[in-house]
ZADO-1210 file (C-alpha; in nm, 4 decimals, padded with zeros to 6 digits):
<atoms>
<atom x="-00.0405" y="-00.0267" z="-00.0052" code="MET" pos="1"/>
<atom x="00.2688" y="00.2603" z="00.1057" code="LYS" pos="2"/>
<atom x="00.4385" y="00.1652" z="-00.2358" code="ARG" pos="3"/>
<atom x="00.1340" y="00.2518" z="-00.4209" code="ILE" pos="4"/>
<atom x="00.1118" y="00.5834" z="-00.2418" code="LEU" pos="5"/>
<atom x="00.4703" y="00.6701" z="-00.3545" code="ILE" pos="6"/>
<atom x="00.3584" y="00.5806" z="-00.6998" code="ILE" pos="7"/>
<atom x="00.0579" y="00.8026" z="-00.7483" code="LEU" pos="8"/>
<atom x="00.2471" y="01.1022" z="-00.5302" code="MET" pos="9"/>
<atom x="00.5649" y="01.0521" z="-00.7893" code="ILE" pos="10"/>
<atom x="00.2883" y="01.0914" z="-01.0929" code="VAL" pos="11"/>
<atom x="00.0846" y="01.3697" z="-00.9258" code="GLY" pos="12"/>
<atom x="00.4443" y="01.5354" z="-00.8908" code="VAL" pos="13"/>
<atom x="00.5248" y="01.4804" z="-01.2819" code="SER" pos="14"/>
<atom x="00.2151" y="01.6167" z="-01.4020" code="ALA" pos="15"/>
<atom x="00.1898" y="01.9149" z="-01.1895" code="SER" pos="16"/>
<atom x="00.5844" y="02.0253" z="-01.3676" code="LEU" pos="17"/>
<atom x="00.4483" y="01.9100" z="-01.6606" code="LEU" pos="18"/>
<atom x="00.1069" y="02.1726" z="-01.6754" code="ALA" pos="19"/>
<atom x="00.4136" y="02.4350" z="-01.5429" code="GLN" pos="20"/>
<atom x="00.5906" y="02.3868" z="-01.8733" code="GLU" pos="21"/>
<atom x="00.2649" y="02.4298" z="-02.0958" code="THR" pos="22"/>
<atom x="00.2005" y="02.7847" z="-02.2577" code="PRO" pos="23"/>
<atom x="-00.1051" y="02.9309" z="-02.0751" code="PRO" pos="24"/>
<atom x="-00.4092" y="02.8961" z="-02.3864" code="ASP" pos="25"/>
<atom x="-00.5179" y="03.2115" z="-02.4642" code="PRO" pos="26"/>
<atom x="-00.8174" y="03.1300" z="-02.6456" code="THR" pos="27"/>
<atom x="-00.9322" y="03.0018" z="-02.2525" code="GLN" pos="28"/>
<atom x="-00.8258" y="03.3197" z="-02.0991" code="ILE" pos="29"/>
<atom x="-01.1046" y="03.4874" z="-01.9496" code="GLY" pos="30"/>
<atom x="-01.3576" y="03.4778" z="-02.1938" code="ILE" pos="31"/>
<atom x="-01.6523" y="03.7168" z="-02.0870" code="ASP" pos="32"/>
<atom x="-01.7783" y="03.7969" z="-02.4911" code="SER" pos="33"/>
<atom x="-01.9437" y="03.5716" z="-02.7540" code="ALA" pos="34"/>
<atom x="-01.6475" y="03.6434" z="-03.0248" code="GLN" pos="35"/>
<atom x="-01.2860" y="03.7483" z="-03.0002" code="GLN" pos="36"/>
<atom x="-01.0149" y="03.7824" z="-03.2805" code="ASN" pos="37"/>
<atom x="-00.7329" y="03.7096" z="-03.1274" code="LEU" pos="38"/>
<atom x="-00.3824" y="03.8299" z="-03.2960" code="GLN" pos="39"/>
<atom x="00.0164" y="03.7980" z="-03.1788" code="GLU" pos="40"/>
<atom x="00.1467" y="04.1367" z="-03.2118" code="ILE" pos="41"/>
<atom x="00.4857" y="04.2691" z="-03.0978" code="SER" pos="42"/>
<atom x="00.5599" y="04.4530" z="-02.8116" code="ILE" pos="43"/>
<atom x="00.9323" y="04.5224" z="-02.8921" code="ASP" pos="44"/>
<atom x="01.2349" y="04.3678" z="-02.9941" code="ARG" pos="45"/>
<atom x="01.4449" y="04.4938" z="-02.8260" code="PHE" pos="46"/>
<atom x="01.6985" y="04.6278" z="-03.1329" code="GLU" pos="47"/>
<atom x="01.7308" y="05.0086" z="-02.9018" code="ASP" pos="48"/>
<atom x="01.9519" y="04.9974" z="-02.6058" code="PRO" pos="49"/>
<atom x="01.8457" y="05.3011" z="-02.5452" code="GLY" pos="50"/>
<atom x="01.4851" y="05.2481" z="-02.4905" code="PHE" pos="51"/>
<atom x="01.5584" y="05.0368" z="-02.1920" code="TRP" pos="52"/>
<atom x="01.7582" y="05.1290" z="-01.8979" code="GLN" pos="53"/>
<atom x="01.8913" y="04.8763" z="-01.6257" code="ALA" pos="54"/>
<atom x="01.8815" y="04.9700" z="-01.2512" code="ARG" pos="55"/>
<atom x="02.0427" y="04.7829" z="-00.9341" code="ILE" pos="56"/>
<atom x="02.0952" y="04.9354" z="-00.5817" code="PRO" pos="57"/>
<atom x="02.3899" y="05.0864" z="-00.5876" code="LEU" pos="58"/>
<atom x="02.5115" y="04.9125" z="-00.2668" code="ASP" pos="59"/>
<atom x="02.4303" y="04.5727" z="-00.3968" code="LYS" pos="60"/>
<atom x="02.6259" y="04.6124" z="-00.7573" code="GLY" pos="61"/>
<atom x="02.7194" y="04.7161" z="-01.0807" code="ILE" pos="62"/>
<atom x="02.4375" y="04.6899" z="-01.3766" code="VAL" pos="63"/>
<atom x="02.5385" y="04.7739" z="-01.7463" code="THR" pos="64"/>
<atom x="02.3259" y="04.6804" z="-02.0723" code="HIS" pos="65"/>
<atom x="02.4262" y="04.6817" z="-02.4405" code="ARG" pos="66"/>
<atom x="02.2667" y="04.5790" z="-02.7784" code="ARG" pos="67"/>
<atom x="02.4170" y="04.2122" z="-02.8000" code="VAL" pos="68"/>
<atom x="02.4273" y="04.0866" z="-03.1987" code="GLN" pos="69"/>
<atom x="02.2025" y="03.7822" z="-03.2049" code="GLY" pos="70"/>
<atom x="01.8741" y="03.5759" z="-03.1457" code="GLY" pos="71"/>
<atom x="01.6950" y="03.2354" z="-03.0513" code="PRO" pos="72"/>
<atom x="01.7521" y="03.0524" z="-03.3741" code="ALA" pos="73"/>
<atom x="01.3873" y="02.8885" z="-03.2870" code="ASP" pos="74"/>
<atom x="01.1949" y="03.2248" z="-03.2801" code="LYS" pos="75"/>
<atom x="00.9418" y="03.2141" z="-03.5638" code="VAL" pos="76"/>
<atom x="00.7863" y="03.5285" z="-03.7644" code="ALA" pos="77"/>
<atom x="00.4651" y="03.6749" z="-03.6282" code="ILE" pos="78"/>
<atom x="00.1824" y="03.5416" z="-03.9106" code="PRO" pos="79"/>
<atom x="00.0127" y="03.8701" z="-03.9628" code="GLY" pos="80"/>
<atom x="00.3225" y="04.0972" z="-04.0238" code="GLU" pos="81"/>
<atom x="00.4708" y="03.8286" z="-04.2837" code="VAL" pos="82"/>
<atom x="00.0843" y="03.8611" z="-04.4438" code="SER" pos="83"/>
<atom x="00.0935" y="04.2113" z="-04.5146" code="VAL" pos="84"/>
<atom x="00.4627" y="04.2202" z="-04.5525" code="GLY" pos="85"/>
<atom x="00.6267" y="04.3694" z="-04.2464" code="ILE" pos="86"/>
<atom x="00.9964" y="04.2991" z="-04.2696" code="GLU" pos="87"/>
<atom x="01.0898" y="04.4961" z="-03.9084" code="ALA" pos="88"/>
<atom x="01.4612" y="04.4801" z="-03.8111" code="MET" pos="89"/>
<atom x="01.5400" y="04.1840" z="-03.6007" code="ASP" pos="90"/>
<atom x="01.9176" y="04.0914" z="-03.5974" code="GLU" pos="91"/>
<atom x="02.0120" y="04.2242" z="-03.1499" code="ASN" pos="92"/>
<atom x="01.8675" y="04.1305" z="-02.8108" code="VAL" pos="93"/>
<atom x="01.9258" y="04.3228" z="-02.5154" code="LEU" pos="94"/>
<atom x="02.2128" y="04.2268" z="-02.2903" code="GLY" pos="95"/>
<atom x="02.2419" y="04.2878" z="-01.8997" code="VAL" pos="96"/>
<atom x="02.5165" y="04.2165" z="-01.7022" code="LYS" pos="97"/>
<atom x="02.5440" y="04.2703" z="-01.3333" code="VAL" pos="98"/>
<atom x="02.8475" y="04.2403" z="-01.0818" code="GLU" pos="99"/>
<atom x="02.7203" y="04.1363" z="-00.7181" code="PHE" pos="100"/>
<atom x="02.9099" y="04.3126" z="-00.4845" code="TYR" pos="101"/>
<atom x="02.8162" y="04.0395" z="-00.1545" code="ARG" pos="102"/>
<atom x="02.5004" y="03.8137" z="-00.1822" code="ARG" pos="103"/>
<atom x="02.2034" y="03.9782" z="-00.0175" code="GLY" pos="104"/>
<atom x="01.8512" y="04.0091" z="-00.1358" code="PRO" pos="105"/>
<atom x="01.8627" y="04.1652" z="-00.4541" code="ILE" pos="106"/>
<atom x="01.6040" y="04.3131" z="-00.7238" code="SER" pos="107"/>
<atom x="01.7497" y="04.4043" z="-01.0804" code="ILE" pos="108"/>
<atom x="01.5304" y="04.6070" z="-01.2405" code="SER" pos="109"/>
<atom x="01.4883" y="04.6205" z="-01.6760" code="VAL" pos="110"/>
<atom x="01.3020" y="04.9101" z="-01.7886" code="GLU" pos="111"/>
<atom x="01.1355" y="05.0793" z="-02.0936" code="PRO" pos="112"/>
<atom x="01.1966" y="05.5199" z="-02.0890" code="SER" pos="113"/>
<atom x="00.8187" y="05.4829" z="-02.1789" code="ARG" pos="114"/>
<atom x="00.5472" y="05.2449" z="-02.0798" code="PRO" pos="115"/>
<atom x="00.4890" y="05.0489" z="-02.3851" code="LEU" pos="116"/>
<atom x="00.0831" y="05.0169" z="-02.4707" code="ALA" pos="117"/>
<atom x="-00.0511" y="04.6584" z="-02.5821" code="VAL" pos="118"/>
<atom x="-00.4228" y="04.7334" z="-02.6771" code="PRO" pos="119"/>
<atom x="-00.6903" y="04.5344" z="-02.6745" code="GLY" pos="120"/>
<atom x="-00.7803" y="04.2787" z="-02.4420" code="ILE" pos="121"/>
<atom x="-00.3893" y="04.1098" z="-02.3777" code="VAL" pos="122"/>
<atom x="-00.4687" y="03.7617" z="-02.3080" code="LYS" pos="123"/>
<atom x="-00.0737" y="03.6449" z="-02.3114" code="THR" pos="124"/>
<atom x="00.3031" y="03.7933" z="-02.2972" code="ILE" pos="125"/>
<atom x="00.6291" y="03.6618" z="-02.4001" code="SER" pos="126"/>
<atom x="00.9459" y="03.7120" z="-02.4072" code="VAL" pos="127"/>
<atom x="01.2467" y="03.5040" z="-02.5034" code="TRP" pos="128"/>
<atom x="01.5119" y="03.5218" z="-02.2163" code="VAL" pos="129"/>
<atom x="01.8470" y="03.3687" z="-02.1476" code="VAL" pos="130"/>
<atom x="01.9242" y="03.2999" z="-01.7843" code="GLY" pos="131"/>
<atom x="02.2184" y="03.0812" z="-01.7743" code="ARG" pos="132"/>
<atom x="02.0352" y="02.8481" z="-01.5722" code="ASN" pos="133"/>
<atom x="02.0471" y="03.0462" z="-01.2364" code="PHE" pos="134"/>
<atom x="01.7372" y="03.0160" z="-00.9915" code="ASN" pos="135"/>
<atom x="01.6749" y="03.3935" z="-01.0284" code="HIS" pos="136"/>
<atom x="01.3352" y="03.4306" z="-01.0677" code="ARG" pos="137"/>
<atom x="01.2121" y="03.6870" z="-01.3872" code="LEU" pos="138"/>
<atom x="00.8826" y="03.8954" z="-01.3077" code="ASN" pos="139"/>
<atom x="00.6708" y="04.1187" z="-01.5685" code="LEU" pos="140"/>
<atom x="00.5329" y="04.4781" z="-01.4514" code="ILE" pos="141"/>
<atom x="00.2226" y="04.5429" z="-01.5867" code="ILE" pos="142"/>
<atom x="00.0083" y="04.8797" z="-01.5089" code="GLU" pos="143"/>
<atom x="-00.3789" y="04.8337" z="-01.6121" code="ASP" pos="144"/>
<atom x="-00.6459" y="05.0268" z="-01.7226" code="TYR" pos="145"/>
<atom x="-00.7182" y="05.2111" z="-01.4440" code="PHE" pos="146"/>
<atom x="-00.3283" y="05.2403" z="-01.3322" code="GLY" pos="147"/>
<atom x="-00.3176" y="05.0005" z="-01.1178" code="ASN" pos="148"/>
<atom x="00.0448" y="04.8222" z="-01.0863" code="VAL" pos="149"/>
<atom x="00.0599" y="04.4380" z="-01.1328" code="ASN" pos="150"/>
<atom x="00.3036" y="04.1722" z="-01.1045" code="ILE" pos="151"/>
<atom x="00.3309" y="03.8754" z="-01.2901" code="LEU" pos="152"/>
<atom x="00.6015" y="03.5521" z="-01.2304" code="ASN" pos="153"/>
<atom x="00.7064" y="03.4650" z="-01.5557" code="MET" pos="154"/>
<atom x="00.9175" y="03.1762" z="-01.4071" code="GLY" pos="155"/>
<atom x="01.2549" y="03.0861" z="-01.2970" code="THR" pos="156"/>
<atom x="01.5439" y="03.1268" z="-01.5311" code="LEU" pos="157"/>
<atom x="01.7061" y="02.8196" z="-01.4478" code="ASN" pos="158"/>
<atom x="01.7825" y="02.6685" z="-01.8011" code="PHE" pos="159"/>
<atom x="02.0411" y="02.6376" z="-02.0692" code="SER" pos="160"/>
<atom x="02.0381" y="02.8916" z="-02.3711" code="GLY" pos="161"/>
<atom x="01.7417" y="03.0553" z="-02.5351" code="TRP" pos="162"/>
<atom x="01.3740" y="02.9494" z="-02.4117" code="LYS" pos="163"/>
<atom x="01.0530" y="03.1715" z="-02.4423" code="GLN" pos="164"/>
<atom x="00.8791" y="03.2322" z="-02.1167" code="LEU" pos="165"/>
<atom x="00.4569" y="03.2607" z="-02.1456" code="THR" pos="166"/>
<atom x="00.2259" y="03.4184" z="-01.8530" code="VAL" pos="167"/>
<atom x="-00.0972" y="03.4903" z="-01.8487" code="ALA" pos="168"/>
<atom x="-00.2862" y="03.8076" z="-01.7558" code="VAL" pos="169"/>
<atom x="-00.5332" y="03.6969" z="-01.5433" code="PRO" pos="170"/>
<atom x="-00.8881" y="03.7693" z="-01.5952" code="PRO" pos="171"/>
<atom x="-00.9090" y="03.9914" z="-01.2616" code="THR" pos="172"/>
<atom x="-00.6929" y="04.2590" z="-01.4370" code="ILE" pos="173"/>
<atom x="-00.9125" y="04.5481" z="-01.5341" code="GLN" pos="174"/>
<atom x="-00.8320" y="04.6470" z="-01.9253" code="GLN" pos="175"/>
<atom x="-01.1087" y="04.8483" z="-02.0147" code="ARG" pos="176"/>
<atom x="-01.4157" y="05.0649" z="-01.8861" code="ASN" pos="177"/>
<atom x="-01.7148" y="04.9281" z="-02.0052" code="PRO" pos="178"/>
<atom x="-01.8406" y="05.2702" z="-02.1416" code="HIS" pos="179"/>
<atom x="-01.5648" y="05.3381" z="-02.3977" code="TYR" pos="180"/>
<atom x="-01.4709" y="04.9982" z="-02.5936" code="ASN" pos="181"/>
<atom x="-01.2350" y="05.2273" z="-02.7589" code="THR" pos="182"/>
<atom x="-01.0064" y="05.2301" z="-02.4755" code="ASN" pos="183"/>
<atom x="-00.8316" y="04.9184" z="-02.3857" code="THR" pos="184"/>
<atom x="-00.5563" y="04.7160" z="-02.3040" code="GLY" pos="185"/>
<atom x="-00.2497" y="04.7121" z="-02.0364" code="ILE" pos="186"/>
<atom x="00.1158" y="04.8919" z="-02.0241" code="LYS" pos="187"/>
<atom x="00.3802" y="04.7436" z="-01.9806" code="VAL" pos="188"/>
<atom x="00.6412" y="04.8893" z="-01.7749" code="LEU" pos="189"/>
<atom x="00.9550" y="04.6477" z="-01.7698" code="GLY" pos="190"/>
<atom x="01.0784" y="04.3335" z="-01.5609" code="PHE" pos="191"/>
<atom x="01.2356" y="04.2576" z="-01.2614" code="VAL" pos="192"/>
<atom x="01.4872" y="03.9477" z="-01.1168" code="VAL" pos="193"/>
<atom x="01.4225" y="03.8531" z="-00.8321" code="ASP" pos="194"/>
<atom x="01.7704" y="03.6951" z="-00.7750" code="ALA" pos="195"/>
<atom x="01.8103" y="03.3898" z="-00.5664" code="ALA" pos="196"/>
<atom x="02.0259" y="03.4847" z="-00.2650" code="ILE" pos="197"/>
<atom x="02.2742" y="03.2034" z="-00.2688" code="GLU" pos="198"/>
<atom x="02.3812" y="03.3209" z="-00.6023" code="GLU" pos="199"/>
<atom x="02.4208" y="03.6155" z="-00.5695" code="THR" pos="200"/>
<atom x="02.8330" y="03.6666" z="-00.6749" code="TYR" pos="201"/>
<atom x="03.0283" y="03.7198" z="-00.9050" code="GLY" pos="202"/>
<atom x="02.9137" y="03.8372" z="-01.2458" code="THR" pos="203"/>
<atom x="02.5605" y="03.7453" z="-01.4255" code="TYR" pos="204"/>
<atom x="02.4163" y="03.7849" z="-01.7844" code="TYR" pos="205"/>
<atom x="02.0999" y="03.8108" z="-01.8974" code="LEU" pos="206"/>
<atom x="01.9466" y="03.8496" z="-02.2639" code="TYR" pos="207"/>
<atom x="01.6280" y="03.9649" z="-02.3632" code="LEU" pos="208"/>
<atom x="01.4823" y="03.9462" z="-02.7347" code="ASP" pos="209"/>
<atom x="01.1095" y="03.9878" z="-02.9014" code="ASP" pos="210"/>
<atom x="00.8593" y="04.0577" z="-02.6474" code="MET" pos="211"/>
<atom x="00.4638" y="03.9702" z="-02.7777" code="ARG" pos="212"/>
<atom x="00.1506" y="03.9899" z="-02.6871" code="ALA" pos="213"/>
<atom x="-00.1848" y="03.7621" z="-02.8249" code="VAL" pos="214"/>
<atom x="-00.4296" y="04.0186" z="-02.7601" code="THR" pos="215"/>
<atom x="-00.8048" y="03.9834" z="-02.8505" code="ASP" pos="216"/>
<atom x="-00.8956" y="04.3100" z="-03.1043" code="LEU" pos="217"/>
<atom x="-01.2863" y="04.2607" z="-03.1106" code="PHE" pos="218"/>
<atom x="-01.3534" y="04.5227" z="-02.9273" code="ALA" pos="219"/>
<atom x="-01.1309" y="04.7718" z="-03.1698" code="GLU" pos="220"/>
<atom x="-01.2448" y="04.6310" z="-03.4735" code="GLU" pos="221"/>
<atom x="-01.5799" y="04.5988" z="-03.4663" code="SER" pos="222"/>
<atom x="-01.6239" y="04.9511" z="-03.3694" code="ARG" pos="223"/>
<atom x="-01.8929" y="05.1726" z="-03.5045" code="ASP" pos="224"/>
<atom x="-01.7669" y="05.4033" z="-03.8088" code="ALA" pos="225"/>
<atom x="-01.9606" y="05.6527" z="-03.7405" code="ASP" pos="226"/>
<atom x="-01.9067" y="05.6811" z="-03.3837" code="ASP" pos="227"/>
<atom x="-01.7330" y="05.9774" z="-03.2190" code="MET" pos="228"/>
<atom x="-01.3669" y="05.9499" z="-03.0310" code="VAL" pos="229"/>
<atom x="-01.4316" y="06.0513" z="-02.7049" code="ASP" pos="230"/>
<atom x="-01.0698" y="06.2602" z="-02.6886" code="ASN" pos="231"/>
<atom x="-01.1325" y="06.6420" z="-02.6813" code="TRP" pos="232"/>
</atoms>
């Protein structure tokens, strides 16, 4: 009997780990309308390091960032961009280098110079990451329609090479005003890496590329052509 229980526990843990590795399904997140128009869109390709800034507490270490040539080999083009012939520059990634002074609780911030607006009702946000197999945790910082800041855990960076991390935007996050269907979406405020205390020593490298969103643009595209815009 004890052996059977152990086997069931192992199977349960394995199923749990498999579920964590499975990306969220955008079609099943926050369905609150009869129709959806899900599209994958680009938020930023990290081609311009001047648009981003990296920060760390001054007494914790030194952080620098720069443009690095390269990118994930498994990345595929966005179908919508291919269909209309969009060929945006995508040759570089954003590299972040951290030199720790000492071990301790440390957070590394990577922020755009201005918030990145994402239209529609956003279902998922993804980004390609090189985490160098450290137990640091990557968090996405977003602002909802009403200005509330939310932190979404994208996962631990304990893997080798490039990996696309995807996080679901919970339906509880407000993304629209029910009175004005033209005003929807969220804003990306950046990323925060919560470093594992036992690994905050030496030099740490982080690379980011191609942040995307899967978003429902049904409300934007179904808006009446004769409806005025409330921007005066």
